[in-house]
N, C-alpha and C positions, 0 to 999 in steps of 0.2 A: 257815610254820615257816621260819628259815634254818639252813641245811645248810651246816657249816663242812668244807671239804675240808682233811685233814692231808696234808703234802707227804712221800713217802716218798723218802728218798735213793739208795735201791737200786732205785727203778722208773726205768727209761730209756724215754723216748717214741720209737716207731719208726713207721713209717708201717705197720707190718705192724698196729699195735694201732688203728689208724682202724676204725670200723664200716665205712664206706663201702668200704674194703679189704677187708677182712675177707668182707662179704656180695659184693661183685664177683669175690672168689676163689672163694668157695661154689659163686658160678652157673657162673661157668668149669668147673670141676670138673663140675657137673652136666650142662654142654653137653657135655662131653668126654664122659663116658659115654654121654649120651644119643645123641651122633653117631656111637657106634659101631655103632648098628644101623640106621645110613641106608645107601640101596642104595648097592652098588659104582660105579653109574655118576656119584654126586655126590661120590665121593672127592677130586676135583681142583677141585669147584665150590663147592658147599654146605658139604660138610665142613670142607674147609680154610679157606674165609673165614670160617666161624662160631666155629672154632676159634681163628683168628688176631683176631678182632674182639674175641672175649669175654678172651681173654689181653692185649690191648692197653690195655683197660679200667685192668687192676691195673698194667700198666706204666707209664702216664699218671699215676697217682695216686701210686704211689712215686716218679716224677719230680717231679711237685709238689711232693710234701712235702719233698724235698730241696731243692727251689727257693723255698721258700715266703718267704724271706726278701728275694727279688727278684720282687715284686709282677707286672710283666708278663708274666715265665717261668711265676710259679706259675698266673697266670689263663691263659695259653696253653695249661699244660699240662693242666689242668682242662677246658679247652675242648677238647683232642684227646680226654680221657678222656670227656666226653659224648658227641661225635661219635663214637667206638669205640662208646659203649652203645646210642647209636640205631641204630647200622649193626647190632649184635648183634641190636636189636629188629627191624629189617626183615628179618634172615634168619631167625630164630623164626618171621615170618609165614610165609615160605617153608615153614619146617618144617611148619606146620599143614597145609601144602595136599599134601604128601607121602602 
């Protein structure tokens, strides 16, 4: 079956419409809520780090989208987003040990 996409002239594609951005945003918000319950002694280490890295995924995806016409910059920003995502995953592993 062939689907034909119709162009909607009122629709403006933005980074906020990207599925990856939306999922990363939702995860960052979940992490923020979850981190409110972390022990106080983790405020400036685990809590701060996991909040920063999870938010950086979104920031780098947004920057990548804006630089998509420049292949090297686009690739670099996506690589940064992937790195921040990996960092967030590592912090989540530490959280499971609390």
